C-alpha positions as CSV (number, residue, x, y, z in Angstrom):
1,M,107.6,104.1,29.8
2,L,110.1,103.1,27.1
3,W,109.9,100.0,25.0
4,A,112.6,97.9,23.3
5,A,112.6,95.1,20.9
6,A,113.6,91.7,22.3
7,D,113.7,88.1,20.9
8,S,110.5,87.0,22.7
9,G,108.4,90.1,21.8
10,R,108.1,93.7,23.0
11,V,109.8,94.1,26.4
12,R,109.1,97.1,28.6
13,Q,111.9,99.1,30.2
14,M,110.4,100.1,33.6
15,D,111.2,103.6,34.7
16,G,112.2,102.3,38.1
17,P,110.9,100.1,40.8
18,A,107.7,101.0,42.6
19,R,108.3,102.4,46.1
20,V,108.0,99.8,48.9
21,T,107.0,100.9,52.4
22,G,107.2,98.6,55.4
23,P,106.9,96.3,57.1
24,V,103.8,98.0,58.3
25,A,103.3,97.7,62.1
26,G,100.3,95.6,63.2
27,Q,98.4,92.7,61.8
28,P,97.8,92.5,58.1
29,G,94.1,92.4,57.0
30,I,93.9,88.9,55.7
31,I,92.6,85.5,56.9
32,M,95.3,82.9,56.4
33,A,95.6,80.6,59.4
34,A,93.9,80.0,62.7
35,F,97.2,78.7,64.1
36,D,100.3,80.6,65.1
37,L,102.6,80.8,62.1
38,R,105.5,81.8,64.5
39,Q,105.4,78.4,66.1
40,F,106.2,76.9,62.8
41,G,109.1,79.3,62.1
42,Y,107.3,81.8,59.9
43,T,107.0,85.6,60.0
44,L,103.9,87.4,58.6
45,E,104.5,91.0,57.4
46,E,102.8,93.5,55.2
47,F,104.2,96.2,52.8
48,F,102.7,99.0,50.7
49,L,103.6,99.2,47.1
50,E,103.3,102.6,45.4
51,G,104.0,103.5,41.8
52,T,102.6,104.2,38.4
53,A,100.8,101.4,36.5
54,T,100.3,100.8,32.8
55,C,97.1,99.6,31.1
56,Y,97.1,97.9,27.7
57,E,95.1,97.6,24.6
58,P,95.4,94.9,21.9
59,A,98.0,95.6,19.1
60,G,96.6,92.8,17.0
61,P,94.1,89.9,17.2
62,A,93.3,88.5,20.7
63,G,92.2,85.1,19.5
64,A,91.8,81.8,21.2
65,D,95.4,80.7,20.4
66,G,96.6,83.0,23.3
67,Y,99.3,84.8,21.3
68,W,98.3,88.3,22.1
69,E,100.3,91.4,21.4
70,V,99.5,94.5,23.4
71,T,100.5,98.1,23.5
72,P,100.5,100.6,26.5
73,S,97.3,102.7,26.4
74,G,97.5,104.7,29.7
75,L,99.1,105.4,33.0
76,A,97.7,105.8,36.5
77,P,99.2,106.1,40.0
78,F,98.4,103.3,42.5
79,V,99.1,102.2,46.1
80,T,98.4,98.6,47.0
81,R,99.6,96.2,49.6
82,L,101.7,92.9,49.7
83,V,101.4,90.3,52.4
84,V,104.6,88.3,53.0
85,C,104.8,85.1,54.9
86,R,108.4,83.9,55.1
87,P,110.8,81.7,57.1
88,A,112.1,83.7,60.1
89,D,115.4,81.9,59.9
90,P,117.3,82.6,56.7
91,A,118.9,79.2,56.9
92,A,115.5,77.6,56.6
93,F,114.7,79.3,53.3
94,A,114.9,77.1,50.2
95,G,114.8,80.0,47.7
96,T,111.3,79.6,46.2
97,V,108.8,82.4,46.5
98,I,105.1,81.9,45.6
99,L,103.5,85.1,44.3
100,E,99.8,84.7,44.6
101,W,97.3,86.9,42.8
102,L,94.7,87.2,45.7
103,N,91.2,86.2,44.8
104,V,88.5,88.9,45.2
105,S,85.4,86.9,44.1
106,A,83.8,87.2,47.6
107,G,84.5,91.0,47.7
108,F,87.7,90.8,49.7
109,D,91.3,89.4,49.3
110,A,91.3,85.6,49.7
111,P,94.6,83.6,49.5
112,A,93.0,80.6,47.8
113,Y,96.3,78.9,46.7
114,W,97.9,79.5,50.1
115,M,94.9,77.7,51.7
116,L,95.3,74.8,49.3
117,T,99.0,74.4,49.5
118,H,100.4,76.1,52.7
119,R,101.3,72.8,54.2
120,H,103.8,72.1,51.4
121,I,105.0,75.7,51.3
122,M,105.9,75.7,55.0
123,R,107.5,72.3,55.1
124,S,109.6,73.1,52.1
125,G,110.9,76.4,53.5
126,W,109.4,78.6,50.8
127,A,108.1,82.1,51.1
128,W,104.7,83.3,50.0
129,V,103.6,86.8,48.8
130,G,100.0,87.8,48.4
131,V,99.3,90.6,46.0
132,S,96.2,92.9,46.2
133,A,96.2,93.2,42.4
134,Q,92.5,94.0,41.8
135,R,90.4,97.0,42.7
136,R,87.6,95.1,44.5
137,G,89.9,93.8,47.3
138,V,91.2,97.3,47.9
139,E,88.3,99.7,47.3
140,G,85.3,97.3,47.7
141,G,82.3,96.7,45.5
142,G,80.8,93.4,46.6
143,G,81.4,89.9,45.5
144,I,80.3,88.2,42.3
145,F,78.4,85.5,44.3
146,D,76.4,88.0,46.3
147,S,73.9,87.8,43.4
148,A,71.5,85.2,42.1
149,D,72.6,85.4,38.5
150,E,76.1,85.0,37.0
151,G,76.5,88.7,36.0
152,G,75.5,90.2,39.4
153,E,72.4,91.9,38.1
154,Q,69.9,90.4,40.5
155,P,70.6,90.4,44.2
156,A,70.6,87.0,45.9
157,P,68.4,86.3,48.9
158,E,70.3,87.2,52.1
159,S,70.5,83.5,53.2
160,Q,72.3,82.6,50.0
161,R,75.0,85.2,50.0
162,V,78.6,84.5,50.5
163,M,80.0,85.2,54.0
164,A,82.1,88.3,53.2
165,L,84.6,90.5,54.9
166,P,84.9,94.2,54.0
167,A,87.4,95.3,51.5
168,L,90.7,96.8,52.9
169,K,89.8,100.5,53.0
170,E,86.4,99.9,54.4
171,G,87.5,97.3,57.0
172,D,90.4,99.3,58.4
173,P,90.5,102.9,57.1
174,A,93.2,103.9,59.5
175,R,95.6,101.3,58.1
176,Y,94.5,101.2,54.5
177,G,93.0,104.7,53.9
178,G,96.1,105.7,51.8
179,L,95.7,102.8,49.3
180,S,94.4,103.7,45.9
181,H,93.6,101.3,43.0
182,P,92.9,102.9,39.6
183,G,90.8,99.9,38.2
184,D,91.4,96.4,36.9
185,A,92.7,97.6,33.5
186,F,95.9,98.3,35.6
187,C,95.9,95.0,37.6
188,F,98.2,93.2,35.2
189,D,101.0,95.8,35.5
190,I,100.4,96.0,39.3
191,F,101.1,92.3,39.5
192,A,104.2,92.7,37.3
193,Q,105.5,95.4,39.7
194,A,104.8,93.2,42.7
195,A,106.8,90.5,41.0
196,R,109.7,92.8,40.6
197,A,109.5,93.8,44.3
198,A,109.5,90.1,45.3
199,R,112.3,89.2,43.0
200,S,114.5,92.0,44.3
201,G,114.2,90.6,47.8
202,G,113.3,94.0,49.3
203,I,110.2,92.6,50.9
204,L,111.7,89.3,52.1
205,G,113.9,90.7,54.8
206,P,117.3,88.9,54.7
207,L,116.1,86.3,52.2
208,T,117.4,86.1,48.6
209,P,114.9,84.4,46.2
210,D,116.1,82.3,43.3
211,C,112.7,81.0,42.0
212,L,109.5,83.0,41.7
213,L,106.3,81.1,41.0
214,A,103.1,83.0,40.2
215,A,99.9,81.3,41.3
216,G,96.2,82.2,41.0
217,E,92.9,80.4,41.7
218,S,89.6,80.9,40.0
219,Q,89.0,84.6,39.2
220,S,92.7,85.2,39.7
221,A,93.5,82.3,37.3
222,I,91.3,83.9,34.7
223,H,93.4,87.0,34.9
224,L,96.7,85.1,35.0
225,V,95.8,83.5,31.6
226,T,95.6,87.0,30.1
227,Y,98.8,88.0,32.0
228,V,100.8,85.1,30.6
229,N,99.4,85.6,27.1
230,A,99.6,89.4,26.8
231,V,101.7,91.0,29.6
232,A,104.4,88.6,30.7
233,P,106.2,88.7,27.3
234,T,106.6,92.4,27.8
235,V,108.1,92.6,31.3
236,P,111.9,92.8,31.8
237,A,113.9,90.0,33.5
238,E,113.8,91.7,36.9
239,A,110.0,91.4,36.9
240,A,109.7,88.0,35.3
241,C,108.2,84.9,37.0
242,D,109.9,81.5,36.6
243,G,106.7,79.5,36.4
244,Y,102.9,79.8,36.6
245,L,100.3,77.7,38.5
246,I,96.9,78.5,37.1
247,G,94.1,76.8,39.0
248,S,90.4,76.5,38.3
249,R,90.2,78.7,35.2
250,A,87.3,79.3,32.9
251,G,87.3,78.7,29.2
252,R,87.6,82.4,28.6
253,A,90.4,84.7,29.8
254,A,90.0,88.1,31.4
255,P,89.8,91.1,29.0
256,L,92.5,93.7,29.3
257,S,90.0,95.9,31.0
258,G,89.6,93.3,33.8
259,W,86.9,90.7,34.3
260,D,83.4,91.6,35.4
261,G,82.4,88.2,36.8
262,R,80.5,86.9,33.7
263,I,81.8,83.5,32.9
264,R,80.4,83.1,29.4
265,T,80.7,86.7,28.0
266,G,83.5,88.7,26.6
267,G,86.4,87.5,24.4
268,P,86.9,84.3,22.5
269,D,85.9,81.0,24.1
270,G,88.5,78.2,24.6
271,V,91.5,80.5,25.1
272,R,94.7,78.6,25.3
273,V,97.9,79.5,27.1
274,R,100.8,80.6,24.8
275,T,103.8,78.3,25.1
276,D,106.6,80.3,23.6
277,G,107.8,81.8,26.9
278,R,110.7,80.6,29.1
279,A,108.5,80.0,32.1
280,P,106.5,76.8,32.2
281,V,102.7,76.8,33.0
282,L,100.8,74.1,34.9
283,T,97.0,74.3,34.9
284,V,95.0,72.4,37.5
285,Q,91.2,71.9,37.0
286,T,88.5,70.3,39.0
287,E,85.2,68.9,37.6
288,T,83.5,72.2,38.4
289,D,86.1,74.0,36.2
290,V,86.0,71.5,33.3
291,T,82.2,71.0,32.6
292,G,80.7,72.9,35.5
293,V,79.9,76.7,35.6
294,L,83.4,77.7,34.5
295,A,83.2,75.6,31.3
296,G,87.0,75.2,31.0
297,V,86.6,72.2,28.8
298,T,86.7,74.5,25.8
299,A,90.3,75.5,26.7
300,R,91.7,72.1,27.0
301,Q,95.3,72.1,25.7
302,P,97.8,69.3,25.0
303,G,101.0,69.2,27.0
304,S,104.2,70.5,25.6
305,T,107.7,71.4,26.8
306,R,106.3,74.4,28.6
307,F,102.7,73.4,29.4
308,R,100.7,70.8,31.4
309,W,97.0,70.6,31.9
310,W,95.7,68.5,34.9
311,E,92.1,67.4,35.7
312,I,91.1,65.9,39.0
313,A,88.3,63.4,39.2
314,G,85.7,63.9,42.1
315,A,87.0,67.3,43.0
316,S,85.1,70.6,43.2
317,H,86.2,74.2,42.8
318,A,85.9,74.5,46.6
319,D,85.2,71.9,49.2
320,T,85.1,71.4,52.9
321,Y,88.9,71.3,53.2
322,L,89.3,74.7,51.6
323,L,86.3,76.2,53.4
324,S,86.9,74.8,56.8
325,A,89.9,72.5,57.5
326,S,92.6,74.6,55.7
327,F,92.4,77.4,58.3
328,T,93.5,75.1,61.2
329,D,95.5,72.6,59.2
330,S,99.0,73.2,60.5
331,G,100.3,69.7,59.9
332,D,100.0,68.8,63.5
333,L,96.2,67.9,63.6
334,P,95.3,64.3,64.2
335,P,93.6,62.6,61.3
336,A,90.3,62.3,63.2
337,E,90.3,66.1,63.8
338,L,90.9,66.7,60.1
339,A,88.1,64.3,59.3
340,R,85.8,66.1,61.6
341,L,86.6,69.5,60.1
342,M,86.0,68.1,56.6
343,A,82.8,66.2,57.3
344,P,80.0,66.6,54.7
345,T,77.8,69.7,55.4
346,A,75.0,71.5,53.6
347,E,76.0,74.8,55.3
348,P,79.6,75.6,54.5
349,L,80.5,79.0,56.1
350,G,76.9,79.1,57.3
351,V,75.6,79.4,53.7
352,P,72.7,77.0,53.2
353,C,73.1,74.7,50.2
354,P,70.6,72.3,48.6
355,V,72.7,69.2,49.5
356,P,76.0,68.4,51.4
357,V,78.8,69.9,49.4
358,N,82.0,68.1,48.2
359,S,84.0,66.8,51.3
360,G,86.9,65.2,49.5
361,P,90.4,66.7,50.0
362,Q,91.9,65.5,46.8
363,H,92.0,69.1,45.4
364,H,94.3,70.0,48.3
365,Y,96.6,67.0,47.9
366,V,96.9,67.2,44.2
367,A,97.5,71.0,44.3
368,Q,100.4,70.3,46.6
369,A,101.9,67.8,44.2
370,A,101.3,70.4,41.4
371,I,103.2,73.2,43.1
372,A,106.1,70.8,44.0
373,H,106.3,69.7,40.3
374,L,106.2,73.3,39.1
375,D,109.1,74.3,41.4
376,R,111.3,71.5,40.0
377,W,110.3,72.2,36.4
378,A,111.0,75.9,36.7
379,R,114.4,75.1,38.0
380,G,115.2,73.0,34.9
381,G,114.1,69.7,36.2
382,A,111.7,67.1,34.8
383,P,108.2,68.3,33.8
384,P,105.1,67.2,35.6
385,P,103.4,64.0,34.4
386,R,100.7,64.4,31.8
387,S,97.2,64.0,33.3
388,P,94.5,61.8,31.9
389,L,91.4,63.9,30.9
390,L,88.0,63.5,32.5
391,E,85.8,61.5,30.1
392,V,83.1,63.6,28.5
393,D,80.1,62.6,26.4
394,P,81.2,62.7,22.7
395,D,77.9,64.2,21.8
396,D,77.9,66.8,24.6
397,H,81.4,67.9,25.8
398,M,79.7,69.7,28.8
399,R,78.6,66.3,30.3
400,L,80.9,64.1,32.3
401,V,80.8,60.3,31.8
402,T,80.3,58.6,35.2
403,D,80.1,55.1,36.5
404,D,77.0,53.6,38.1
405,S,77.6,55.4,41.3
406,G,77.8,58.8,39.6
407,I,81.6,59.1,40.0
408,A,83.4,60.6,37.0
409,K,85.6,58.5,34.8
410,G,89.1,59.5,33.8
411,G,91.1,62.4,35.2
412,I,93.6,62.2,38.0
413,R,92.5,59.3,40.3
414,T,92.8,59.1,44.0
415,G,91.5,56.9,46.7
416,W,88.5,59.1,47.2
417,V,87.2,58.2,43.8
418,D,88.7,54.7,43.3
419,V,87.9,53.4,46.8
420,P,84.9,55.6,47.6
421,V,82.5,55.7,50.6
422,A,80.5,58.4,48.8
423,T,79.9,59.8,45.4
424,L,82.0,63.0,45.2
425,S,81.3,65.4,42.4
426,G,82.4,68.8,41.4
427,L,79.0,69.5,39.8
428,G,76.4,71.1,42.1
429,P,72.8,70.3,41.8
430,E,71.1,72.0,38.8
431,G,70.0,75.5,39.6
432,A,72.1,75.7,42.7
433,P,72.2,79.3,43.9
434,G,75.2,81.6,44.5
435,L,78.3,80.0,46.0
436,A,76.7,76.5,45.9
437,V,77.3,76.2,42.2
438,L,81.0,75.9,42.9
439,L,80.9,73.4,45.8
440,G,79.9,70.2,44.2
441,V,78.1,67.4,46.2
442,T,78.7,64.6,48.5
443,R,76.3,61.6,48.4
444,P,77.3,59.1,51.1
445,F,76.8,55.4,50.4
446,G,74.3,53.5,52.6
447,E,75.2,50.6,54.8
448,A,74.3,48.0,52.2
449,E,76.5,49.6,49.5
450,L,79.4,49.8,52.0
451,A,79.1,46.2,52.9
452,R,79.0,45.2,49.3
453,R,82.1,47.1,48.4
454,Y,84.1,46.3,51.6
455,P,82.8,43.1,53.2
456,G,85.9,43.2,55.5
457,G,84.9,46.6,56.8
458,R,87.3,49.3,57.7
459,D,90.3,47.1,57.5
460,E,89.6,46.1,53.9
461,Y,88.8,49.7,53.0
462,A,92.1,50.9,54.5
463,A,94.1,48.4,52.5
464,A,92.3,49.2,49.3
465,F,92.7,53.0,49.9
466,G,96.4,52.5,50.7
467,E,96.9,50.7,47.3
468,A,95.0,53.5,45.5
469,T,97.2,56.2,47.2
470,S,100.3,54.3,46.2
471,R,99.3,54.3,42.6
472,A,98.6,58.1,42.8
473,V,102.0,58.7,44.3
474,A,103.7,56.5,41.6
475,A,101.8,58.4,38.9
476,G,103.1,61.7,40.3
477,F,99.8,63.2,41.3
478,L,100.3,62.9,45.1
479,L,103.4,63.6,47.1
480,A,105.0,60.7,49.0
481,E,105.1,62.8,52.1
482,D,101.3,63.2,52.0
483,A,100.5,59.5,51.5
484,D,100.3,58.3,55.1
485,E,98.2,61.3,56.1
486,A,95.8,60.8,53.2
487,V,95.2,57.1,54.1
488,A,94.9,57.9,57.8
489,L,92.4,60.7,57.1
490,A,90.3,58.4,54.8
491,V,90.2,55.7,57.5
492,A,89.3,58.2,60.2
493,A,86.4,59.3,58.0
494,Y,85.1,55.8,57.2
495,P,81.5,55.5,58.4
496,A,81.3,53.8,61.8
């Protein structure tokens, strides 16, 4: 690899693009939708990406300010895969490609941001590319929530383990036996080479992209913070992303060697995102991510010309929309069916939890607004609105301030917290095991409380929820095209 000086730092001259093979015949090994994408004008394909990846080491301090310089420290061959979901009709393509760093927390590739935002991606005519950037999704090794403790040292009881699928090579050795991942020290450059493949259009059939947005949720977000701070400034224009959507990050960033699943160890706390790059960055946090197990409150960062930080009241890291409804939410489901799929449950994915988990869909709807804002911002348009912060105890910044019903104050407000029928929180019960620590809680109001709040019953509730939704749309945190559905969904879920 050759390196050349540039105005924004040290820019790597790639030897040449990684080799792309495909589309590979047969069905890609990924769970994205329980509905037929073809009926909505989309094609699902898979490609293999083969090349030589670089790993890095610090060339100076890697402090909490996020301005990290790195130098190449090694090379290794790799073969990974890319999943591509794109409009079948070139005339329907709007030019935007979402490049998602697939999440491997459960031990397999999960398209978390696709699940949260696919409705907007499809109605906008965008393409989506999922990148198997990390070793665990390719080679296996178990999920970080298959253990009772944060670091994975003590096995969790079988009943508390996350429902898991096998990693690619284990699940389908005939299809994926030729893949090879050299380790997560190389994941950052693998992602950069995937970005180059997406920007070149070679994996998009007849489509020519003009805006490439990187996205990552949770563990992937933790790695994207490091990517933006250390690696993105080094990649050439043909591998550059035009914007970054970082969702549910921790206060720390992944080390250059890759993250081992320990939230509160390794590297400085409160790592900010550097803001000297051309590409804007939007971070979206739930309550779980701010004062919950991810402790992202330490990384709070003021908005700037290239950065925004959002916090969603009443939302959890994952909820019943993400874990259930998102798989079948094609956009055609009646509100009553969506409400049924999102109903409070204490056994999401069959995993028993101490209490019903968060059943509010505001994370989904706000994430759709976020990705729409980022697309406009990356294209030179207006930046997203600045988010109010969740209120925290001035004497204990890891404790949210709540009202008498236990609903968080501050943050991005939606009808689910301003016109509630239950207390929705992103904070699971103390000592919650395994996955439950990320799922928050739902505490439904009793009949007396509902009657006190809404003496006119469902009709009064519907009117109030509609007003709250209009406020969220006017503030820029919900999309106008989602407003009617949000109200209809809330009304359908109103206790009989």
